[in-house]
N, C-alpha and C positions, 0 to 999 in steps of 0.2 A: 688496521684492516678496512679494504674498501667494503660495502657490505655490494656487491653482485644485481642484483634487483629494492633500490629505495622504493621504496612505496608498498612493497608489497604486505608489509604486513595492515595498513590502512585500509587500503585494496582488500581486504580479507576479508575487515574489520567490515568496511560500505557493505561489505553483499552480505553479509549477518544483520547490522540494523536494518536493507532492503530488504530481508524477506520477514524479519521482524513485522515490519508496517503494514507491508503487504496482509501477513495474517490479518492482524487487527484490523485492514482496510474490510476484510469477508467477514468476518466476523462482526463488526458497526457494521458491513451487506445485508445482512444478514436478523442479527438483530431491531432492527429498522421495520425491515419485512413480519418480525417474529408482534414486534409492536403496536402495527398496523392492524396485523390479524384481531391481535386482541384488544383494540379501538375502535372497529372496523370492520371486521370479519374480514369482504373477500373484495370492501372497496377498500380498506385499509391499507391491505393486504402491497395489493396494486398501488396505489400511492407511497407505502412505506419500500416496496421493492423498485418504486422510478427514481425516491429521493436515494435509497441503499446506490439503486444503481451508477445517477450519475457523484454521489458524492466518491465511489469504489475510481469510475472512470478521470474523474480532478485530483485525487488522489493518483493514481496509476500516473498521469504522465508529470504528475511534477514531484515526483520519486523518482520519476524512471528519469528527467531528465537529469536528477539532479544523483543519482547513481551516477549517470553515465558519465558524469565531469568530476567521479573521482576514477574514474579509471580508468581513464587517455591521458595520467599524470600530469593535467593542467596546472 
């Protein structure tokens, strides 16, 4: 029997992995902000938030690119 939608399982798994990765990036970004607050109050929190936001955006760009490549059947 021929599968009517080849790769559907893989694309579904890629969606789950992408969601888990994005949740981890959010936790890391907030964790860096909390660590910054613990180390240096407002200045530390500001620096931690900026570093966390940059890490989040870089991760989002990379993960979004890889996720898109799994969804188009390439």
